[in-house]
C-alpha angles and dihedrals in degrees: 000000000000130000113194102216093193125036128139132232112212109214113246121225094264097048094114105015089063096045113031123086112267090233089083091065115175092003090074107107114256140159116260133178111251107207094193093065096021094234142109113255139178113256138183102205104318095331116106108228104175147334121285101265129340091227127122093200119104133195109237122201112261095008124090095194121097115255134202108210107229093192094066104016127178091031116114130221113282099198134049095241091055095059114100108239092233085075093068110007117081096208091052090047090054089057089057091046091051092052093054097037101252114148100186138007135200112228121225124182124259104204123064101269099137098082136049098224098089091061095050094076095052121090111230096017093129125174088261089056093046093052092046088052094050093044088053090052092048090051090048095053090048089054089061090060092045093053093053107029116209096013105085140048107211115213121195125219113241111219095203098172093089106040101196094048090042093056090049091052092049091050091047093050094045090054091049092054111261113163101209148358133248118205142135122277090206109056089158088075088062102049096271133114122275119266092260093060114109086226085090097055095101089053094046089048091055095043093046091049090056091062090219127119128258114229130209103197121197106270095029091082095049124117102238091211091061092055096052116107131183117226094266095049092044092065098044105117091359130274093280092055088052090049090057096047095043095051092049090046089054089057091056090045086061092047090053091048090050091052090052091046092053091051097039097085090234093110091048093052093043103037094167096053116101129208129200119205102204138202095359101097129237108253094091092060099083093054093045093050095045092048092048094048094049094049094039090061092043098050099032097211091180088076091069100024107054093188088067117079134230088204098056123058120209088254090057091052090047092053091049099048118006131083131188133191135233130192115145100023121116098218114201130203094258090056091070097062089089103006107101104229092198090062100054123097131185126242140178100194089215124208099015124103098265095041126131113247137175114343090358090080096061092036091056093052095043104035105028092049100044091125089067130087116243089254093054092045088054090053091056094042095056120322097080090048090052089057093044095050096033095241130163122209089248089062094055116090123227127248108256122225104293100073122095122246089252091054092054095053 
């Protein structure tokens, strides 16, 4: 059995036009052809918000399978009819999952919905509009799970920049059946208080009551100002060099956010709430935990922060409440001296550029984790994800027909 703890749903063209109130008119997000770049793009009104679909899988004439184009990889489809339907159709995605042996997948958003900045440059994009837009997305991702029962873990976006409305949206989504929450771990980059501020208690109360984990996905913890480039800087080293450095930087943004989370007091005050640190790997965890523990004992922060504990090191709190993901890492035996095996989940990142696809899924589990016992490999493949997302085996759908015998083991 495999649970993919990080996959992405690419929003289809009717995501918002079919779900948002008609009163928003042309503001409702839709795909338009941009003649300047000769590509389809997402727009709110006349403002370009994002590219079409951050998927590297194309539809090829006469072949139903998804294809990565080796001649221009990692370029993504420019037009709607080029996008492979597994990017945005749940039934087509299940076919891909069956072929590679994935039973269930957590669904993260594709467009930039986890920060308020994109809306601030659009006339008429009021808070009412923003919350209608995010509610429509949250309803859309839940519909994926409803169309293919047992195959998807729907995660709702948390619009934290208006706390009262945010809490109402969390309570609405929890009642509808969402299995987790996507938000930033660095609200201070968006004009909001730090995580340790008691301002957030109403949100933590609502999230904790849901029993579902909070996820910091790579990119959601970034400082937007650090990723802005003028035209000259943008071309230094070439766009592909920048793609490499930016993606690695986003991993360390998540590591920094995790450090702050462990020292914020939030986990001490909400000991049953779980967090997932997503698409940033796991190999940085041993260094972070060792460094935190050493300096925690040296500086004794519990003496001035009573919510912290002299009896629990940061590494103890991590083991109790925090999960991370792996997908491409070749984890060696020595890595597990400090790397908590019970806190690591497996992901494919489908359909993004560095995702695992085809035989890569089984190869990653079998070859990159050879230092593990079969029992520990099973934990990473699905058991840890079951604990993180509060799943029972009865909730996890079977692989149907297409997968190999090895994939179903």
